[in-house]
C-alpha positions in Angstrom: 6.1 -13.5 22.3 6.4 -12.6 18.8 6.4 -8.6 19.6 9.5 -9.4 22.2 11.2 -11.8 19.4 11.0 -9.2 17.2 11.8 -6.0 19.6 15.1 -8.2 20.0 16.2 -9.0 17.0 15.7 -5.5 16.3 18.0 -4.6 19.2 20.4 -7.0 17.7 20.4 -5.5 14.4 20.8 -2.0 16.1 23.6 -2.8 17.7 25.6 -4.2 14.6 24.6 -1.1 12.6 26.3 0.8 15.8 29.5 -1.3 15.6 29.9 -1.0 12.0 29.4 2.7 12.0 32.0 3.1 14.6 34.6 0.5 13.0 34.1 2.6 10.0 34.5 5.6 11.6 37.9 4.5 13.0 39.3 3.0 9.9 38.4 6.7 7.8 40.3 8.5 10.6 43.4 6.1 10.3 43.0 6.0 6.5 44.0 9.7 6.5 47.9 8.9 8.2 51.0 8.8 5.9 51.3 5.1 4.4 48.2 3.8 5.8 46.1 2.6 2.9 42.6 0.8 4.1 40.4 1.9 1.1 39.2 -1.7 0.7 38.4 -2.4 4.4 36.7 1.0 4.1 34.3 -0.4 1.2 34.2 -3.7 2.5 32.3 -2.2 5.8 30.6 0.4 3.8 28.6 -2.6 1.8 28.1 -4.6 4.7 26.6 -1.1 6.6 24.0 -0.1 3.7 23.2 -3.7 3.5 22.0 -4.3 7.1 20.2 -0.5 6.5 18.5 -2.3 3.2 17.3 -5.2 5.6 16.4 -2.7 8.3 14.1 -0.7 6.3 12.7 -3.7 4.8 11.7 -5.0 8.3 10.1 -1.8 9.5 7.8 -1.8 6.2 6.7 -5.1 6.8 6.3 -4.6 10.3 3.7 -1.8 9.6 1.9 -3.9 7.2 1.4 -6.7 9.8 0.0 -3.6 12.2 -2.3 -2.3 9.7 -3.7 -6.1 9.2 -3.9 -6.7 13.1 -7.4 -8.5 13.5 -8.0 -6.1 16.9 -7.1 -3.1 15.2 -10.5 -0.6 15.2 -12.4 -0.5 12.4 -14.7 1.9 10.6 -17.6 1.4 13.2 -15.5 1.6 16.3 -14.4 4.8 14.9 -17.6 5.9 14.0 -18.9 4.8 17.7 -16.5 7.3 19.2 -16.4 10.4 16.9 -19.5 10.2 15.4 -23.2 10.8 17.6 -26.4 9.6 16.8 -25.3 7.8 13.7 -28.1 6.2 11.6 -27.0 3.8 9.3 -28.0 3.3 5.7 -28.2 0.8 3.7 -28.9 -0.5 0.1 -27.7 1.2 -3.3 -31.8 1.5 -4.6 -30.6 -1.1 -7.5 -29.8 -4.5 -6.6 -28.4 -5.2 -2.9 -26.9 -3.9 0.5 -23.1 -4.5 0.7 -21.9 -5.3 4.1 -18.3 -4.4 3.1 -19.3 -0.9 2.7 -21.1 1.0 5.9 -22.1 4.5 5.6 -24.8 6.7 7.1 -25.8 10.3 9.1 -24.5 11.3 12.0 -23.3 14.3 14.2 -19.5 15.4 14.7 -19.0 18.1 17.3 -22.3 19.4 16.9 -22.9 19.1 13.2 -24.4 17.1 10.8 -22.1 14.9 8.5 -22.1 11.9 6.3 -19.6 8.9 6.7 -18.8 6.0 4.4 -16.1 3.3 5.1 -14.9 0.1 4.6 -15.8 -2.5 7.3 -13.6 -5.7 7.4 -14.9 -7.0 10.9 -12.9 -8.7 13.6 -14.4 -12.5 14.1 -14.4 -14.8 11.3 -17.9 -14.5 11.2 -17.8 -11.0 10.8 -15.2 -11.1 8.3 -16.9 -13.6 6.5 -20.4 -11.1 6.5 -18.2 -8.2 5.7 -16.4 -10.1 2.7 -13.1 -8.8 4.6 -13.7 -5.2 4.0 -13.9 -6.1 -0.1 -16.7 -4.4 -1.7 -18.8 -5.3 -4.6 -20.6 -3.2 -7.4 -23.4 -2.5 -4.9 -21.1 -1.1 -2.1 -20.0 1.1 -4.5 -23.2 2.2 -5.9 -24.3 2.7 -1.8 -21.5 4.9 -1.5 -22.0 7.3 -4.2 -26.0 6.9 -3.5 -25.0 8.6 -0.2 -22.4 10.7 -1.5 -25.2 12.5 -3.5 -27.4 13.0 -0.3 -24.5 14.6 1.1 -24.3 16.9 -2.1 -28.1 17.4 -1.7 -28.1 18.5 1.8 -24.1 20.6 2.1 -23.1 17.7 4.4 -19.6 17.3 4.7 -18.4 13.6 3.7 -15.8 11.8 6.1 -14.8 8.1 4.6 -12.8 5.4 6.2 -10.6 3.4 4.0 -9.3 0.0 5.4 -9.7 -2.6 2.5 -7.1 -5.3 0.7 -8.8 -4.0 -2.4 -12.3 -4.7 -4.3 -13.7 -8.0 -4.8 -11.9 -9.4 -7.3 -14.6 -12.5 -7.8 -16.0 -13.3 -11.5 -19.9 -11.9 -10.3 -18.2 -8.6 -9.4 -16.6 -8.3 -12.1 -19.7 -9.1 -14.5 -21.7 -6.8 -12.3 -19.4 -4.2 -13.7 -16.9 -3.6 -10.7 -14.5 -1.3 -12.7 -17.1 1.1 -13.6 -18.6 0.9 -10.2 -15.2 2.3 -8.6 -14.6 4.7 -11.5 -18.3 6.2 -10.7 -17.2 6.5 -7.6 -14.3 8.5 -8.2 -15.8 10.5 -10.2 -19.0 10.7 -8.0 -16.7 12.1 -5.1 -14.4 14.6 -7.3 -17.5 16.3 -8.3 -18.8 17.1 -4.6 -18.7 20.6 -3.9 -18.9 20.0 0.4 -15.6 19.4 2.4 -14.3 15.7 1.8 -11.6 14.2 3.9 -10.5 10.6 3.7 -8.6 8.6 6.3 -6.8 5.4 5.7 -7.1 3.5 8.9 -5.4 0.3 8.0 -5.0 -1.4 4.9 -5.9 1.0 1.4 -5.4 -1.5 -1.4 -5.5 -0.2 -5.2 -8.7 1.1 -6.6 -10.9 -0.4 -4.0 -9.2 2.1 -1.6 -9.2 5.0 -4.1 -12.8 4.5 -4.6 -13.1 5.9 -1.3 -10.3 8.4 -1.0 -10.7 11.1 -3.8 -11.1 13.9 -1.2 -9.8 17.5 -0.2 -7.5 15.7 2.1 -6.2 12.3 2.7 -5.0 11.4 6.8 -3.6 8.4 7.4 -2.8 6.8 10.4 1.1 6.0 11.3 0.2 2.1 11.0 -1.6 2.0 7.8 -0.5 1.3 4.5 -1.6 2.4 1.1 -0.1 0.9 -2.4 -1.6 0.1 -5.6 -1.2 -3.8 -4.7 -0.4 -5.7 -2.0 2.6 -7.0 -1.2 1.6 -10.9 -1.6 0.0 -10.3 -5.0 3.6 -7.8 -6.1 5.7 -10.9 -4.9 3.6 -13.5 -7.0 3.9 -11.4 -10.2 7.3 -10.2 -10.1 9.1 -13.3 -8.2 6.3 -15.7 -8.8 6.3 -16.6 -5.1 4.8 -14.7 -2.6 7.5 -15.1 0.2 9.1 -12.5 -1.0 6.1 -10.3 0.0 8.7 -8.0 2.6 11.0 -7.4 -0.5 7.7 -6.3 -2.0 6.1 -4.2 0.7 9.8 -2.2 0.7 9.7 -1.6 -3.1 5.7 -0.5 -3.0 6.4 2.1 -0.1 3.6 1.9 1.4 3.7 3.4 4.7 2.6 6.9 6.1 6.3 8.3 6.2 6.5 7.1 2.5 3.4 8.6 1.3 3.8 11.8 3.1 6.9 12.4 1.1 4.9 11.2 -2.0 2.4 13.9 -1.0 0.0 11.2 -1.9 -1.4 12.1 1.8 -1.3 15.6 3.9 -1.0 14.1 7.5 -0.3 11.5 9.4 -2.4 10.8 12.7 0.3 9.5 15.6 -0.9 6.1 17.0 -0.6 4.9 20.8 2.7 3.1 21.2 2.8 -0.3 19.9 -0.6 0.4 16.9 -4.0 1.7 17.3 -5.2 -2.0 18.8 -3.5 -1.2 21.9 -5.3 2.0 23.0 -8.7 2.6 20.7 -10.0 5.0 22.6 -6.7 7.2 22.4 -6.3 6.6 18.7 -10.0 7.9 18.2 -9.5 10.8 20.0 -5.7 12.0 17.7 -7.9 11.3 14.9 -11.0 12.8 15.9 -8.8 16.1 16.4 -7.3 15.5 13.2 -10.4 15.3 11.6 -11.8 18.6 13.0 -8.7 20.7 12.3 -8.6 19.6 8.7 -12.6 20.3 8.8 -11.9 24.1 9.9 -9.3 24.2 7.2 -11.9 23.5 4.4 -14.5 25.5 5.5 -12.3 28.6 5.1 -12.5 27.5 1.3 -15.3 28.3 -0.9 -16.8 25.4 -2.6 -15.9 26.3 -6.2 -12.3 27.1 -4.7 -12.4 23.4 -2.8 -13.5 21.3 -5.9 -11.2 23.1 -8.0 -8.2 22.4 -5.7 -9.3 18.7 -5.3 -9.0 17.7 -8.9 -5.8 19.5 -9.2 -4.2 17.4 -6.1 -4.8 14.3 -7.9 -3.6 15.7 -11.1 -0.3 16.7 -9.3 0.3 13.4 -7.8 3.1 10.9 -8.9 6.2 11.7 -11.5 9.0 9.7 -13.4 12.5 10.2 -14.0 14.5 9.6 -16.5 18.0 10.1 -15.8 19.6 10.2 -19.2 17.6 13.4 -19.7 16.3 16.6 -18.0 12.3 16.8 -17.7 10.4 19.8 -19.5 8.6 20.3 -16.4 5.2 19.4 -15.0 2.5 17.6 -17.3 -0.9 18.6 -17.8 -2.0 15.1 -17.0 0.2 14.9 -13.6 3.5 14.4 -13.0 6.3 15.2 -15.1 6.2 15.2 -19.1 8.9 14.0 -21.3 11.5 15.9 -23.0 10.8 16.7 -26.6 12.4 14.7 -29.0 
């Protein structure tokens, strides 16, 4: 019922935009006639049209956030079931405990041995509680590091699936070295000589997501999101009110199209109409094809060069602009350096 309401609202919005564009075109045409002065009316229509377009973009971004969080959306174990043959799960960080929020193990992809690691949210309330809603603790990231090193020893390609609102922020996790565990996971991935492919399949939140996404290539499902903070968290900080989450989502630019434009991901994988949860088999098939194509591409690059390119990829991410001063070009730390004084 909600989807029908949203579609109706979107249709009405599109109709208003269409009418305003037509009316604006007529006024512009009339304003070219001698003695006709319509600049004030044209400016008002342009303002209304831009406001509607901003609302449209905000609506689309928030709808994507909701689809990325849909409880029926395929999880890491679902994609493993569709794409990986003979999967053998490996548990524990060999230091303290196992963390069900991260699942990993060995299997076969198109007849080739691979290592798979990903966040696991669960679907029912019991499953979500067991997997801590996909929010990993230090034990989970240490488990991932152990598996990454295993892949390195045996020359196995690494596939990661990212689906988390962020790393677990509890006191016990922080006391257990959460920040260090995330940083060491990122460093471990950066040092791998084997091909590494990460896919954002649902939510990609903050450092908890990046800890499994320092890859040669980052793929992203069409209705997934990837950002430094959740929209609710951003709204609570900037507006002191989580109800401003849709506005925060628009400002964060977390969608696949935004991130492709920012060069934060290399490829967007098209989902079935309405989202991956409407046809998980087709979604997995398309993702499998994208992973196979990307792996074949990475196999052509020598290991040393692949690792160099991986590090350079992350150094290039991001830029800042000062409208009053020209940039001096790329910064050695990524982005663009500020002009010299």
